[in-house]
LUMDO-506290 format. One record per atom (N, C-alpha, C): residue in one letter; z, y, x. Coordinates in steps of 0.2 Angstrom, whole numbers, padded with zeros to 4 digits, always signed. Last residue first. Layout:
N
AZYX/...
end
This chain:
320
L-0234+0328-0475/L-0234+0334-0470/L-0232+0340-0474/Y-0237+0318-0484/Y-0230+0319-0482/Y-0229+0324-0477/Q-0251+0317-0485/Q-0247+0318-0491/Q-0240+0320-0490/Q-0255+0313-0473/Q-0256+0320-0475/Q-0252+0322-0481/I-0254+0299-0473/I-0249+0303-0469/I-0249+0311-0471/F-0265+0295-0479/F-0259+0294-0482/F-0253+0298-0479/E-0276+0299-0471/E-0275+0301-0478/E-0268+0301-0481/I-0273+0292-0459/I-0272+0300-0459/I-0272+0302-0466/C-0275+0279-0463/C-0268+0281-0461/C-0268+0289-0461/R-0289+0280-0466/R-0284+0279-0471/R-0277+0281-0470/D-0294+0281-0453/D-0295+0286-0457/D-0290+0286-0463/E-0290+0268-0448/E-0287+0274-0445/E-0288+0280-0449/S-0297+0259-0457/S-0289+0259-0456/S-0286+0265-0453/W-0310+0262-0454/W-0307+0264-0461/W-0300+0264-0460/Y-0312+0268-0437/Y-0312+0263-0442/Y-0309+0266-0449/F-0322+0280-0428/F-0316+0278-0431/F-0317+0273-0436/G-0334+0285-0424/G-0332+0279-0420/G-0325+0276-0423/T-0341+0295-0429/T-0334+0297-0426/T-0332+0291-0422/S-0352+0291-0436/S-0353+0295-0430/S-0347+0296-0426/N-0349+0274-0441/N-0351+0281-0442/N-0351+0285-0435/F-0344+0259-0447/F-0348+0262-0442/F-0351+0269-0445/Q-0329+0250-0448/Q-0334+0254-0451/Q-0338+0257-0446/S-0317+0236-0450/S-0323+0240-0447/S-0327+0244-0451/F-0305+0229-0453/F-0307+0235-0457/F-0312+0240-0453/G-0294+0221-0445/G-0301+0223-0444/G-0303+0229-0447/C-0282+0214-0446/C-0282+0220-0442/C-0289+0222-0440/H-0291+0201-0452/H-0284+0203-0450/H-0285+0209-0445/G-0302+0206-0466/G-0299+0202-0461/G-0292+0203-0458/G-0308+0214-0475/G-0305+0218-0469/G-0303+0213-0464/H-0309+0215-0493/H-0311+0212-0486/H-0307+0216-0481/S-0302+0220-0504/S-0305+0213-0504/S-0307+0210-0498/P-0287+0228-0500/P-0294+0228-0500/P-0296+0221-0500/I-0273+0232-0506/I-0276+0226-0504/I-0283+0226-0505/E-0258+0242-0504/E-0266+0242-0504/E-0269+0236-0502/L-0244+0248-0510/L-0247+0242-0508/L-0255+0242-0509/F-0231+0258-0506/F-0238+0258-0509/F-0241+0252-0506/F-0215+0263-0511/F-0219+0257-0507/F-0226+0256-0510/N-0208+0271-0519/N-0211+0274-0512/N-0214+0268-0508/T-0203+0264-0529/T-0207+0270-0531/T-0211+0272-0524/M-0200+0247-0534/M-0200+0252-0529/M-0205+0258-0531/S-0200+0236-0542/S-0196+0241-0544/S-0196+0247-0539/K-0209+0227-0535/K-0211+0230-0542/K-0207+0235-0544/G-0209+0222-0522/G-0210+0229-0523/G-0210+0232-0530/A-0209+0208-0523/A-0203+0212-0520/A-0203+0219-0521/A-0221+0205-0529/A-0215+0205-0533/A-0209+0208-0530/I-0230+0209-0519/I-0231+0212-0525/I-0224+0211-0529/P-0232+0207-0504/P-0226+0208-0507/P-0226+0211-0514/Y-0240+0194-0498/Y-0242+0200-0501/Y-0236+0202-0506/C-0237+0182-0492/C-0237+0188-0488/C-0239+0195-0491/A-0239+0172-0501/A-0232+0175-0500/A-0231+0181-0496/P-0252+0169-0499/P-0250+0173-0505/P-0243+0176-0504/T-0254+0171-0481/T-0254+0167-0487/T-0252+0171-0493/L-0264+0176-0467/L-0259+0178-0472/L-0260+0173-0478/F-0274+0176-0458/F-0267+0174-0456/F-0262+0174-0461/P-0286+0180-0464/P-0285+0173-0462/P-0278+0171-0459/D-0287+0190-0478/D-0284+0190-0471/D-0283+0183-0469/N-0293+0194-0489/N-0296+0189-0486/N-0293+0188-0479/A-0286+0206-0494/A-0285+0200-0498/A-0288+0193-0494/A-0278+0215-0481/A-0284+0213-0484/A-0283+0206-0488/S-0265+0226-0482/S-0267+0219-0480/S-0273+0217-0484/I-0254+0239-0480/I-0261+0237-0481/I-0263+0230-0478/F-0242+0249-0486/F-0243+0242-0484/F-0250+0240-0485/L-0234+0264-0483/L-0240+0261-0485/L-0241+0254-0482/T-0219+0271-0488/T-0222+0266-0484/T-0229+0264-0487/P-0206+0282-0488/P-0212+0281-0491/P-0216+0277-0486/L-0190+0274-0486/L-0195+0278-0483/L-0202+0277-0487/T-0182+0263-0491/T-0182+0270-0495/T-0188+0275-0493/I-0181+0246-0493/I-0185+0252-0490/I-0185+0258-0494/A-0176+0235-0499/A-0171+0240-0497/A-0175+0246-0494/P-0187+0226-0502/P-0184+0230-0507/P-0179+0235-0505/I-0190+0221-0488/I-0194+0227-0491/I-0191+0230-0497/F-0183+0211-0484/F-0180+0218-0482/F-0184+0223-0486/S-0190+0199-0486/S-0183+0200-0489/S-0180+0207-0488/L-0201+0201-0478/L-0202+0201-0486/L-0195+0202-0489/S-0199+0200-0465/S-0198+0207-0468/S-0198+0207-0475/S-0191+0187-0457/S-0197+0189-0462/S-0195+0195-0465/N-0180+0183-0451/N-0184+0188-0448/N-0190+0190-0452/L-0173+0172-0456/L-0169+0178-0455/L-0174+0184-0453/R-0184+0163-0457/R-0180+0165-0463/R-0177+0172-0462/W-0187+0160-0443/W-0192+0163-0448/W-0189+0166-0454/Y-0175+0155-0438/Y-0178+0161-0435/Y-0183+0164-0440/E-0173+0144-0446/E-0169+0149-0447/E-0172+0156-0444/K-0185+0137-0442/K-0184+0138-0449/K-0179+0144-0450/A-0182+0135-0428/A-0188+0139-0430/A-0187+0141-0438/S-0164+0136-0426/S-0170+0132-0427/S-0176+0137-0428/A-0154+0145-0423/A-0152+0138-0423/A-0159+0134-0423/F-0156+0159-0412/F-0157+0156-0418/F-0156+0148-0418/G-0156+0166-0399/G-0150+0165-0403/G-0151+0162-0410/H-0167+0167-0392/H-0165+0173-0395/H-0160+0172-0400/L-0170+0154-0386/L-0170+0160-0382/L-0167+0166-0385/P-0171+0146-0398/P-0165+0146-0393/P-0164+0152-0389/A-0183+0151-0404/A-0177+0151-0408/A-0171+0151-0403/T-0193+0150-0394/T-0192+0156-0397/T-0185+0156-0400/Y-0193+0136-0389/Y-0192+0142-0385/Y-0190+0148-0389/V-0193+0125-0399/V-0192+0124-0392/V-0190+0130-0388/E-0197+0132-0411/E-0192+0127-0411/E-0189+0126-0404/D-0209+0139-0407/D-0203+0142-0410/D-0196+0138-0410/F-0217+0128-0404/F-0215+0133-0399/F-0209+0137-0401/T-0218+0121-0416/T-0215+0118-0411/T-0213+0123-0405/K-0223+0131-0425/K-0217+0128-0427/K-0214+0125-0421/F-0235+0136-0419/F-0229+0140-0419/F-0223+0136-0420/T-0242+0122-0409/T-0241+0126-0415/T-0235+0131-0414/H-0242+0114-0398/H-0249+0117-0401/H-0248+0121-0407/I-0235+0106-0385/I-0234+0111-0390/I-0241+0114-0392/D-0236+0097-0375/D-0236+0094-0382/D-0235+0099-0387/G-0235+0105-0363/G-0241+0101-0365/G-0242+0098-0372/L-0221+0109-0364/L-0227+0114-0365/L-0233+0110-0367/E-0211+0101-0360/E-0213+0100-0367/E-0219+0105-0368/K-0207+0106-0347/K-0209+0099-0348/K-0213+0098-0355/T-0202+0117-0343/T-0209+0118-0346/T-0211+0111-0347/S-0185+0124-0345/S-0190+0119-0344/S-0197+0120-0347/L-0176+0135-0337/L-0181+0135-0343/L-0186+0130-0342/Q-0169+0134-0326/Q-0166+0131-0332/Q-0171+0131-0338/P-0176+0143-0317/P-0177+0136-0317/P-0174+0132-0323/Y-0182+0157-0319/Y-0176+0154-0322/Y-0177+0147-0322/R-0193+0160-0312/R-0187+0164-0310/R-0181+0161-0313/T-0202+0151-0316/T-0202+0152-0309/T-0196+0156-0307/S-0201+0152-0330/S-0198+0147-0327/S-0198+0147-0319/K-0209+0163-0333/K-0202+0164-0333/K-0198+0158-0330/E-0222+0158-0332/E-0220+0163-0327/E-0212+0164-0327/R-0221+0149-0343/R-0222+0146-0336/R-0220+0151-0331/I-0220+0158-0353/I-0215+0153-0352/I-0215+0150-0345/K-0232+0164-0352/K-0226+0168-0352/K-0220+0163-0350/E-0241+0154-0355/E-0241+0157-0348/E-0235+0161-0347/K-0238+0152-0368/K-0236+0147-0363/K-0236+0150-0356/L-0244+0163-0374/L-0237+0162-0375/L-0234+0157-0369/S-0258+0161-0372/S-0254+0167-0369/S-0247+0166-0369/K-0260+0149-0378/K-0262+0150-0371/K-0258+0155-0368/M-0256+0151-0391/M-0253+0147-0387/M-0254+0147-0380/F-0266+0161-0395/F-0259+0163-0395/F-0255+0158-0391/R-0278+0153-0394/R-0277+0159-0390/R-0270+0161-0390/R-0275+0143-0403/R-0276+0141-0396/R-0275+0147-0392/M-0275+0150-0415/M-0269+0147-0413/M-0269+0145-0405/Y-0288+0154-0417/Y-0283+0159-0416/Y-0276+0156-0413/V-0295+0142-0418/V-0297+0147-0413/V-0292+0152-0412/S-0288+0136-0429/S-0287+0133-0422/S-0289+0138-0417/S-0289+0137-0443/S-0286+0143-0439/S-0285+0141-0431/Q-0293+0126-0448/Q-0298+0132-0449/Q-0295+0138-0445/W-0282+0117-0447/W-0288+0117-0442/W-0292+0123-0442/E-0266+0126-0447/E-0271+0122-0450/E-0278+0122-0446/A-0257+0134-0442/A-0257+0128-0439/A-0262+0123-0442/L-0258+0145-0450/L-0261+0146-0443/L-0261+0139-0440/L-0249+0141-0460/L-0257+0142-0461/L-0260+0142-0455/E-0237+0141-0455/E-0240+0134-0457/E-0247+0135-0458/A-0235+0154-0452/A-0235+0149-0446/A-0238+0143-0448/G-0234+0159-0465/G-0240+0161-0460/G-0240+0157-0454/S-0223+0153-0470/S-0230+0152-0473/S-0235+0154-0468/A-0213+0160-0461/A-0214+0152-0462/A-0221+0150-0464/L-0214+0174-0463/L-0216+0171-0456/L-0217+0163-0457/D-0220+0185-0473/D-0217+0178-0474/D-0219+0174-0468/C-0227+0195-0468/C-0220+0196-0470/C-0216+0190-0472/P-0238+0198-0458/P-0236+0192-0460/P-0229+0192-0462/V-0248+0212-0462/V-0241+0210-0460/V-0240+0203-0462/S-0259+0222-0461/S-0260+0215-0460/S-0253+0211-0458/Y-0251+0237-0456/Y-0257+0233-0457/Y-0256+0226-0456/T-0241+0251-0462/T-0242+0245-0459/T-0248+0241-0461/V-0234+0267-0460/V-0240+0263-0462/V-0240+0257-0458/A-0221+0278-0466/A-0223+0273-0462/A-0230+0270-0464/C-0213+0294-0464/C-0216+0289-0468/C-0218+0284-0463/R-0202+0302-0457/R-0206+0304-0464/R-0209+0299-0468/L-0188+0306-0449/L-0193+0301-0450/L-0196+0301-0457/R-0178+0315-0449/R-0185+0317-0447/R-0190+0312-0448/A-0166+0309-0452/A-0170+0313-0458/A-0177+0316-0456/D-0165+0292-0448/D-0165+0299-0446/D-0169+0303-0451/L-0157+0282-0461/L-0163+0284-0456/L-0162+0291-0454/D-0149+0275-0470/D-0146+0278-0464/D-0152+0279-0459/K-0154+0268-0481/K-0154+0276-0481/K-0151+0279-0475/E-0161+0256-0472/E-0161+0258-0479/E-0160+0266-0479/Q-0161+0248-0461/Q-0158+0255-0460/Q-0157+0258-0467/E-0167+0237-0465/E-0160+0236-0462/E-0157+0243-0462/G-0180+0242-0469/G-0175+0239-0474/G-0168+0238-0471/L-0184+0246-0456/L-0183+0251-0462/L-0179+0248-0467/Y-0185+0234-0449/Y-0181+0239-0447/Y-0179+0244-0453/K-0195+0227-0457/K-0188+0224-0456/K-0183+0230-0454/L-0206+0235-0454/L-0203+0235-0461/L-0196+0232-0461/T-0207+0233-0440/T-0206+0240-0443/T-0203+0240-0450/I-0209+0220-0439/I-0204+0223-0436/I-0202+0229-0439/N-0221+0219-0446/N-0216+0215-0449/N-0209+0218-0446/G-0230+0227-0438/G-0228+0229-0445/G-0222+0225-0448/G-0230+0218-0427/G-0227+0225-0426/G-0225+0228-0433/M-0238+0208-0432/M-0231+0207-0431/M-0227+0213-0430/S-0248+0220-0439/S-0247+0213-0439/S-0239+0211-0438/F-0244+0235-0433/F-0249+0231-0434/F-0247+0224-0434/G-0236+0251-0439/G-0236+0244-0436/G-0241+0240-0438/I-0230+0267-0436/I-0236+0263-0438/I-0235+0256-0435/L-0219+0280-0441/L-0220+0273-0439/L-0226+0270-0441/F-0216+0297-0437/F-0220+0292-0441/F-0220+0285-0438/F-0206+0312-0437/F-0208+0305-0434/F-0211+0301-0439/Q-0204+0329-0433/Q-0206+0324-0438/Q-0208+0318-0434/Q-0200+0337-0422/Q-0197+0338-0429/Q-0199+0333-0434/Y-0195+0333-0406/Y-0200+0333-0411/Y-0196+0334-0418/S-0187+0334-0395/S-0187+0340-0399/S-0192+0339-0405/T-0178+0318-0392/T-0183+0323-0391/T-0183+0329-0396/P-0169+0308-0396/P-0166+0314-0392/P-0172+0319-0391/Y-0178+0299-0403/Y-0173+0304-0407/Y-0170+0309-0403/V-0184+0292-0392/V-0188+0296-0397/V-0183+0301-0400/A-0176+0285-0383/A-0182+0288-0381/A-0185+0293-0386/L-0165+0279-0390/L-0165+0281-0383/L-0170+0286-0381/N-0168+0277-0403/N-0162+0280-0402/N-0162+0283-0394/L-0180+0270-0403/L-0180+0276-0406/L-0173+0280-0404/L-0177+0259-0395/L-0183+0264-0393/L-0182+0270-0396/L-0168+0253-0402/L-0166+0255-0396/L-0171+0261-0393/R-0176+0249-0413/R-0170+0254-0414/R-0168+0257-0408/L-0184+0240-0407/L-0187+0246-0410/L-0181+0251-0411/D-0175+0231-0404/D-0178+0234-0399/D-0182+0241-0401/N-0171+0226-0417/N-0166+0230-0413/N-0169+0233-0407/S-0181+0219-0422/S-0180+0226-0424/S-0175+0230-0420/E-0189+0207-0420/E-0185+0210-0415/E-0184+0218-0416/G-0196+0197-0426/G-0192+0201-0430/G-0187+0205-0426/S-0204+0190-0417/S-0207+0193-0423/S-0203+0197-0427/H-0198+0194-0401/H-0200+0189-0406/H-0202+0193-0412/Y-0198+0194-0383/Y-0198+0197-0389/Y-0199+0192-0394/F-0188+0186-0371/F-0193+0191-0372/F-0193+0194-0378/R-0175+0179-0360/R-0178+0181-0367/R-0184+0185-0366/M-0172+0181-0347/M-0176+0175-0349/M-0178+0175-0356/L-0177+0198-0341/L-0172+0193-0344/L-0176+0187-0346/R-0187+0207-0337/R-0183+0204-0332/R-0179+0198-0335/N-0205+0205-0342/N-0198+0208-0342/N-0193+0204-0338/P-0219+0207-0331/P-0215+0203-0335/P-0208+0206-0336/T-0231+0220-0333/T-0225+0218-0329/T-0221+0213-0333/D-0240+0225-0342/D-0242+0222-0336/D-0237+0219-0332/S-0231+0221-0357/S-0235+0226-0353/S-0237+0222-0347/C-0224+0211-0363/C-0231+0212-0366/C-0234+0218-0362/G-0210+0210-0361/G-0215+0205-0358/G-0222+0206-0360/R-0205+0218-0376/R-0203+0215-0369/R-0208+0209-0367/F-0218+0228-0382/F-0213+0223-0383/F-0211+0220-0376/N-0223+0244-0378/N-0224+0237-0377/N-0218+0233-0378/W-0228+0258-0389/W-0223+0254-0384/W-0225+0247-0384/A-0235+0274-0389/A-0237+0266-0390/A-0232+0263-0386/L-0233+0289-0397/L-0230+0284-0392/L-0232+0277-0394/V-0242+0304-0398/V-0241+0297-0400/V-0237+0294-0394/D-0244+0320-0407/D-0242+0316-0401/D-0241+0309-0403/W-0259+0328-0415/W-0252+0325-0415/W-0251+0321-0408/G-0272+0332-0418/G-0267+0337-0414/G-0260+0334-0413/E-0280+0323-0423/E-0277+0328-0428/E-0272+0333-0424/A-0284+0316-0412/A-0289+0320-0415/A-0286+0325-0420/L-0273+0308-0411/L-0273+0313-0406/L-0279+0318-0408/L-0276+0299-0420/L-0270+0303-0421/L-0270+0309-0417/R-0287+0292-0414/R-0287+0295-0421/R-0282+0300-0422/K-0281+0287-0403/K-0286+0292-0402/K-0287+0296-0409/C-0272+0278-0408/C-0270+0284-0404/C-0275+0289-0404/M-0281+0269-0413/M-0276+0273-0418/M-0274+0279-0414/W-0287+0265-0402/W-0291+0268-0406/W-0287+0272-0411/R-0276+0258-0396/R-0279+0264-0392/R-0283+0268-0397/I-0273+0248-0405/I-0268+0253-0404/I-0271+0259-0401/Y-0285+0240-0405/Y-0283+0244-0411/Y-0278+0249-0410/T-0285+0236-0392/T-0290+0240-0394/T-0288+0244-0400/S-0270+0236-0382/S-0274+0233-0387/S-0279+0238-0390/Q-0261+0242-0374/Q-0268+0243-0372/Q-0273+0239-0377/S-0249+0239-0378/S-0251+0246-0380/S-0258+0247-0378/S-0252+0223-0385/S-0249+0227-0380/S-0251+0234-0382/G-0251+0206-0391/G-0254+0212-0390/G-0251+0216-0385/E-0243+0195-0395/E-0247+0195-0389/E-0252+0200-0388/L-0243+0202-0411/L-0241+0196-0407/L-0246+0195-0401/G-0246+0220-0411/G-0245+0213-0414/G-0244+0208-0409/H-0237+0236-0409/H-0243+0231-0408/H-0241+0224-0411/S-0232+0251-0415/S-0230+0244-0413/S-0236+0239-0414/L-0231+0268-0412/L-0235+0263-0414/L-0233+0256-0411/I-0226+0283-0418/I-0223+0278-0414/I-0227+0271-0417/F-0230+0300-0417/F-0231+0294-0421/F-0230+0288-0416/L-0223+0316-0420/L-0223+0310-0415/L-0225+0304-0419/K-0225+0333-0420/K-0225+0327-0424/K-0226+0321-0419/D-0227+0345-0413/D-0220+0344-0415/D-0219+0337-0420/S-0238+0344-0399/S-0236+0344-0406/S-0229+0343-0407/G-0242+0343-0386/G-0238+0349-0388/G-0237+0349-0395/Q-0248+0331-0382/Q-0252+0337-0382/Q-0249+0343-0385/R-0246+0315-0375/R-0243+0322-0377/R-0248+0327-0377/Y-0243+0299-0376/Y-0249+0304-0377/Y-0246+0310-0380/W-0235+0286-0367/W-0235+0293-0371/W-0242+0296-0371/D-0231+0270-0367/D-0237+0274-0366/D-0236+0281-0370/L-0218+0261-0360/L-0220+0265-0365/L-0226+0269-0363/D-0209+0246-0358/D-0214+0250-0355/D-0217+0254-0361/L-0192+0242-0357/L-0198+0243-0362/L-0203+0248-0358/F-0180+0231-0349/F-0184+0237-0350/F-0189+0237-0355/D-0163+0225-0346/D-0171+0224-0347/D-0174+0231-0348/G-0150+0227-0346/G-0153+0226-0340/G-0161+0225-0340/D-0145+0231-0359/D-0144+0224-0356/D-0147+0222-0350/P-0149+0244-0361/P-0142+0243-0359/P-0141+0236-0357/L-0165+0247-0353/L-0161+0245-0359/L-0154+0244-0357/E-0176+0260-0348/E-0171+0255-0346/E-0167+0254-0352/L-0193+0263-0350/L-0186+0264-0353/L-0181+0258-0351/R-0205+0269-0340/R-0201+0263-0341/R-0194+0265-0344/E-0220+0277-0345/E-0213+0278-0344/E-0210+0271-0345/K-0236+0285-0342/K-0232+0279-0342/K-0225+0281-0341/E-0248+0293-0352/E-0242+0294-0347/E-0237+0289-0348/A-0265+0288-0355/A-0257+0288-0357/A-0253+0290-0351/V-0280+0292-0361/V-0276+0291-0355/V-0269+0293-0357/V-0294+0284-0370/V-0288+0289-0370/V-0283+0287-0364/Q-0305+0276-0373/Q-0305+0281-0368/Q-0300+0286-0369/A-0306+0265-0382/A-0306+0272-0385/A-0306+0277-0380/D-0319+0253-0378/D-0312+0256-0377/D-0312+0263-0380/P-0329+0246-0392/P-0328+0248-0385/P-0321+0251-0385/R-0328+0230-0400/R-0327+0237-0401/R-0325+0240-0394/F-0329+0216-0398/F-0335+0220-0397/F-0334+0228-0398/L-0317+0209-0400/L-0322+0207-0394/L-0327+0212-0393/A-0310+0214-0410/A-0307+0212-0404/A-0311+0211-0398/P-0320+0216-0420/P-0317+0222-0417/P-0313+0220-0410/Y-0323+0202-0423/Y-0328+0207-0420/Y-0325+0213-0417/I-0313+0195-0429/I-0315+0194-0422/I-0319+0199-0419/T-0312+0199-0442/T-0306+0198-0438/T-0308+0199-0431/E-0324+0197-0447/E-0321+0204-0448/E-0315+0204-0444/L-0327+0184-0445/L-0331+0189-0441/L-0327+0196-0442/H-0317+0179-0454/H-0317+0177-0447/H-0321+0182-0443/K-0322+0182-0466/K-0315+0185-0464/K-0314+0184-0457/N-0339+0187-0467/N-0334+0183-0468/N-0327+0185-0465/F-0349+0196-0463/F-0349+0193-0470/F-0344+0188-0471/L-0354+0208-0456/L-0348+0205-0456/L-0346+0202-0462/F-0365+0214-0461/F-0366+0209-0456/F-0360+0205-0454/V-0361+0225-0469/V-0365+0219-0472/V-0365+0213-0467/P-0344+0231-0467/P-0351+0231-0465/P-0355+0224-0467/R-0333+0232-0482/R-0335+0230-0475/R-0343+0230-0474/K-0325+0246-0489/K-0331+0242-0490/K-0333+0239-0483/Y-0310+0253-0496/Y-0314+0249-0490/Y-0320+0245-0492/T-0303+0259-0505/T-0310+0261-0505/T-0314+0258-0499/S-0291+0251-0517/S-0294+0252-0510/S-0301+0255-0510/Q-0279+0257-0528/Q-0286+0254-0527/Q-0289+0256-0521/L-0262+0252-0525/L-0267+0257-0525/L-0274+0253-0525/L-0248+0251-0534/L-0253+0247-0532/L-0260+0251-0531/P-0232+0257-0533/P-0239+0259-0534/P-0244+0254-0531/M-0219+0249-0541/M-0223+0249-0535/M-0230+0251-0536/
end
């Protein structure tokens, strides 16, 4: 596995991993890009909401967001803007329940829902006339991307050229345990607030979905045990984490893939850096900048683009 020397240098005033993580989410301006909306109907009666950015390219980039993010997340919209600046087309999709409209079914999405990525590609992407496709995933969206690539192994559409992922919690169990610790409470409270709101909304349409335990849920372990696992067909939170961690799928990936995670990512444990898993691989490129936080990688210049966006372009240019 090629282990790449990273060029990323963090801004001086972002002097710790939490500032690096929080600053872009709170203070980066909107990218000012305008999408064409589409609702993709699914075979099970549910739907996915899609944001298309078309400008006549024969290349399409498919972007997958992180936990409780959306196609409107700042990091997604800026990546769209960076790709559009190269003249390429972009599709940013929302996981079930992550757009402005709650999804129809009692289930929603989870950290390993690669089947919805498969449906998106088969129903909305591969039937198009694009000649080349590229996958980009952030955090949980990166886990889903890597899991999909490992599952497909050599049965990928020939037009799919390469993938780039950022800040991937590829070992879900250890990531959940880390975020349950006191130093991660600011992140956990935000995730729990948003996830609980989804459950409460669903309970108004599905009375069998109990909300009695919500007040006692403060971590992913209990939330996944009570809701995520049973709603998506898993026996327990531990089984859900084990079966959906992309770490075990990485060795089967054949598509050229760039895996970027900062060494100081506050969401990731040592198990989330797949050095051992990729040792025998030739097309899996691991880049571990010393800094960057979680989906941060800020930089300041006249373009407004962050290092992560420019680095993505550099890698993709190798396969065009």
